N, C-alpha and C positions, 0 to 999 in steps of 0.2 A: 947242633941242630937247634933252630929257634922253635918257639911255641907253634904248634900246628894250627893251620887255618881250616884244614880239610882232613877228614878221616875216611879212609877206604878200608873196608873190612877184609877183602879177599882179592887176590890178583885177577880173578875172573870178572870182578866188578868193572862196569864202565861208567859208574857215577860214584862220587864221594859226597859226604855230608859236611856242610859248613858248621864249624864248632866255635865260631867267634861272632860277637855282635858287630853289626854294621860293616860287613865285608863290602868293599867298594870296587867298582869296575877298575881294572888296571892294576889291582893288587897282585903281586907276585907271591902266590900262596905256597906255604910249606905244607906238603901233603904227606901223611903217614899211613902206611899199610899196616893195620893192626895185627894181621896174621903173622908177620915176621919183623915188625918194627922198621921195615925199609922206608925210605922217604924219597920224594921227588918234588919238583917245583912245577907250578902251572899258573898261568895268568888268568885271572877272573875277567870275563868279558862284560859282566853285568854286576850291579849291586845285588847281593843275594842275602836274604835273611838267614839268621841262625836256624839250623835244623833242616834247611832246604838243600837240594842236591845241585851239583855241578857236573857237567859232562867231562869225562876224561879223554874222550876221542870224539871225532865227528860221527854223528849218528843220522841215519836216513829213515824216512817214513817206513814203518814196518819192522825196524830193528827191535830187538828185545833189550830191555833195560835190566841189568843185573846189579843187585845190591845185596850185601851179605852172602854173595855167591849164589843168590836165588833170583829167579825170574820174577820181577815185580810189575811188569807192564810192557806196553809197546809204544814206540815213537809214532806220533800222529802229525808232527810237523818237524822239518829238519832242525837239527841241533848241532852247533859247532862246538868244538873242544873249548872248554872254559865257560860255556854259557849255562845259565840257570835252567834247571830241569824241574818242571813242576806240572800242574794240571793243564797248563796251556799247550804243552807239547808231548805229554805222555798220558796214556789212559790204561787202566787195568784191562786185563784180558778176560775178566770175569763177567763183564756185561757187554 
């Protein structure tokens, strides 16, 4: 396995976290699920900064975002698999 580009903490998660600098659109990312060290590949559709999230599946408005196996917010604009997930398309449910 090559060095991971994306870490996913739980199989329930629908986003992963970028762990490399300067991830470019079109990169075939190596993704590792830290819960059991399994891995998979996913193409990045956008340039994504380190520490930001990438969608693991297509997500619709109203869907819940899961990270670390926990609900971290709701989708407010459609997101395609491999796209950048951030404040432009996800909002907390707290406010």
